[in-house]
C-alpha positions, 0 to 999 in steps of 0.5 A: 500741876494739881487741879482743884475740884471745881464746884462752879455752877457754870462755866463749870469744870471740864474733863481733864482729858478733854482739856489736855487734848485741846491743849495738844491740838491748839497750835496744829489741829489734825496736822493741817498746820493751823489751829481749829480756831483759825480755819473756816467754818465752811471748810470740809475739815470743820464741817466734818468736826461739826457733823461728828459732834452732832452724831455723837450727841445723838448717840449720847442722848438718844435723839430720834431722827425726827428731831433737828439738832442745832449748835448756836451762839447765845445762852439759854436766856437768848433761846428763851426769847427765840422759842416764843418768836419761832413757835407762838403766834403773836399774843398766843398763850404759852404756859410756864411752870415756875420752879426757881430763878431760871423759870422766872427768867424764861418768862421775862424773855417770852412776855414781849411776844406772847401771853404768858400764863403761869400754870404753876409757881413754887415761889410761895413755898420758897422754891423748895418743891415742884408744884404737884401736877394736878394743881397746874392750870394749863391752857387748852390750845397753848403754844407750848408748856415750858419747864426748867428741868433743873433749877441751878440756883434753887436746887430743884429738879424734875425727876419725871417728865410731866404729862401735859397732853397734846401741847408740846413740852419745852424744857430748859435742860442747861444744868442736867442734860446728859446726866441720866437717860432721857426720853427725848420723844416726850419733848417738843424742844429741849435746849441747853447752854453747854457750859455745865454738862456738855462743854464750854460756855459760848455754845447752846444746843437746841433739839427741836421736833421737826414738825414744829418748824411748820409753825409760822411763829412771829415776824423775825429776822432770818438770824432768829429763825430756827428753820433757817439755822436748821436748813444751814446745819447751824452755819447760817452765820459764823458759829462759835467754832472753838466751843463747838469743837470742845463740846464735841470732844466732851461728847466723845469723852462721855461716850468712851466713859460709858454714856449717860447710864454711867454718868447717871450712876456717878451722879447718883453716888456724888449727890448721895454723898453730899446729901448724906453729909448734910442730913447726918450733920444734926442741922449744922448743914441744912438743905431746904428742898423737899427730898423728892425734888432734890437736884442731883446737879446743884446742891444748895445748903446753909450753915448756922450763920454768915460768919461760918458761911464765909469761913467755909468758903475761904477754907474750902478754897484753900483746901482745893475745893473751888466755887462753893459760894452760893448764888447771891439770890439765895446765899449759903453754899452751893455744890455743883456736881456736873458730869465732869466732876469725879466722885473723888471730888464729892468725897473730898467735899464731904470729908471737908464738911465733916472736918469743918463741922468738928472744928466749928460745930 
């Protein structure tokens, strides 16, 4: 079987080695006579898998001991609401920096529980850049400042961690976590849906500086309380065990491949190839993001008209390049270059782009 190169924005491509291991272990995991999907999450067998996954993620990203690591159900959007419930008092101001679609989504989840101050917003400029830090209107004493580290749809990425003073910085890292070295200590909370760079859809990683658990937050059911989940090692209720196990396999694979430093190198090569092809096309392909804010993970670009765009999508699929159609919010083409996509995939896309332009330009 020949696997295509998958440029899906999420659920996204997974390492072939991980998929083959999961396939081999599906019916009989670790010689116990049953699948890991079928065993209790409270069994010593699964508890060991969960503990190893946390240890490997800590090693992969460099998570300090004074941070808790949670593996929970619900995507990033769920946790955008839980952040406000757990870490903001009723009506307290929270600051949001909006750099794209998912920043706007995060605001909608927080608004029922706190007072949202939009400290900066790139929408007037089409979300083609990150508002300059000296223009942000931050609130003294805010509960937290929230950013979206990488905007999956608009292709805008923070290339440096912004300084927000004494207020804790919360960040949605769903589409860029573990893609390059990260100083976790600069953040109060990092959260990410796993389905782009860390594993399959269905599990989210939430990394929380432990002193934040001292905040009372707002009245909430126990199942929505991060402290309760931390006290129970993410097993307050039945967790998504298969997804957690698969994510653990991805962590091991990444460590064996050389860790985040190696993936930063590969991701720089991949994104340079694709942006290079866009910039060298004489305007046939165009990316509208300011170069300093260009995402390494998600590259949206546009062709001269909708007819060519549709033809590009159809022909690329036939050529074994999957899921290149742009998000409905912006149209065009989008190539997602997550960790599990090999450099060969980016090169295959570039070769196709050049050929397509020659035939249609």
